[in-house]
N, C-alpha and C positions, 0 to 999 in steps of 0.2 A: 071931035075933029080939031077943035081949037088946040087941044093938047098936042096933037101931032104937028101942027104948024109951028108952034113955038119950040118944040123939041123934036128934031128930026129923027131921033132914035125911038124905037118902040120900047115899051116897058120891059120886055124881055131882054133886049139888047142893053138897056141901061143897067140891069142887074148883072149881066155878064161883064160889062165894062167895069163896074165897081169891084167885083170879085177879082178880076184880072189886075186891077190897080193895087189891091191889097197884097197880092202875091208878088208884085214886082217892086215894091218899095225898098229903099236902102237900109243902112244901119241907123239905129236910133242914136240920139246924142249921148246917152249914158254908155252905150257900147263903144262908141268912138273914144270917149274920154277915158274909159277903163283901158282900152287897148293902147292908147297913147301913154298913159301912166305906166303900164307894165313895160312897154318898150323903153321908156326913159329909165326906169329902175334897172332893167337888164343892161342897158348901155352904160350906166354909171358904174355898176359892179364890174363889168367887163373892162372898162377904161381904167378903173382903180387897180385891177389885177395886172393889166398890161403895164401901167406906170410903175408899180411895185417891182415887177420883173425887170423892167428897164433900169431902174435904180440899182437893183441887186447886181445886174450885169456890169454896170459902170463901176460899182464898188469892187467887184471881183477883178475887173481889168486893172483898176488902180493898184490893188494889192499884188497882183501878179507882176505888174511893171516894177513895183518897188522891190519885190523879192528877186526878180531877174537882175536888177541893177545891183542890189546888195550881194547876190551870189557872184556876180562878175568881180566886184570889189574884193570880196573875201578870197576868191580864187587867185586873183592877182597878188594879194598879200601872201597867201599860202605858198605860191610858187616862189616868190622872193625869199620867204623864210626857210623853205625846204633846202635851198641852196646856200643859205647864209651861215655865218659864224660870228663869234664875239657878240652875243646878244646882251643888251643892256636896256633896262627900263628906268630911266631917271625919274619919270613921273608915271602916275597910274595910267594916264591916257596917252602915253608916248612910248614908242619902242625904237631903239637904234640897233643897227647891226651892220656887218660888212656883207655885201653880196658876193657872188662868185667871181666878180672882177676886182674885188677888194675896194669897192666904192662904198662909202657910208650911205646907208639907206635909213631914213627916218619916217615912221608913220606916226601921225598925231591926230587928235581931235581938235578942230578949230572952227568955231562958229557953227557947231552942229553938223560939220562935214568932216569926213576922213580925208586927210591930205597926205601926200607923199613927196619926199625930197630925195634926190639921188645925187651923190657926190657933192653935197653942199649947195646944190642949186636951189632954184625957187620951189616953193611948195605948190603942188598942183592938186586940185580936188580929185578924189577917186570916186566919190559917190555923187549922184545927181542932186540937183536942187530940190526935187520933189520929196526926197527922203531926208528926214532930220534924225541925226544920231544924238539921242538925248544923253547917252552915257556910253563910254568905251573904256574897258579896263584890260590891261595886259598883265597876266600872271605868269611869271617864269618859275619853272621847277628844274632843278639840276643845272642851274646856270653858273655854278662855281667852276672856274677853269680847272681842268685836269682832275676832276673828281670821278672820272670814268662813269658818269651817269649821262644818259641821253637827255638833252635839253627838251623840255616840253613848254610850248608857249600856248597858253589858253587865252582866247579873246572872248570877252563878254560884251555884248552890245544890247542897248535898249534903243529900239528904233521906233520912230513915229512917222507915219505917212498920213497925209490929210486927204480926205475925199469929201468934197463939198463942205458941209459944216461938221462932218463927223471925223474924228481923229482915231486912227487905228494904231495901237501900241503893241509891239512885239518884242520879246526877249529872245536873244540868240546867243549860243555859246558854241565854240569850236576849239579843238586842241590840235596843234600842229607840231610835228617833230622834224627837225632838220635831218637831212640825210647823213651829214658828216658828224661823226662822233669825235669830240675833242678829247684827245688822249694826252698822257704826259710824255709821249714820245716826241722828241724835238728834232 
């Protein structure tokens, strides 16, 4: 009877209570540590993949912006040259000619930027500051006056655009022919 006074539960209920407690317990410490470790590894791999994708996207956007700006500059140069006459390349990185209004047009490379001057005015940049033109060469073919050959102007460019700490170098070449054929008919 003493046993029943100190312990209000009967021996049968005590056994049932111990069995119930064993079934209702939580995770053990090793299980918790392993699950936290796996979660951390999965998050690290996922974050690294996300950051790599983000870096690639930014690099692609920088390259596309540089290409768009350079395409605009080359299209503007080509439009002027197609309507021009009297082409002359005094230096490898400079081209002079007369536009359709008989104004002198000069394209040159200065401080890694393509510049343009019309009618002897100030030189204005044609390319953006984010693009560096490392090298620009004008090659004229058929430039002798009245030789009945179509003039062809080949432009070779070496372009560098910087993205973060990485520099991207591209080489580009295009050939332009003016619309007007210089003939010996005066």
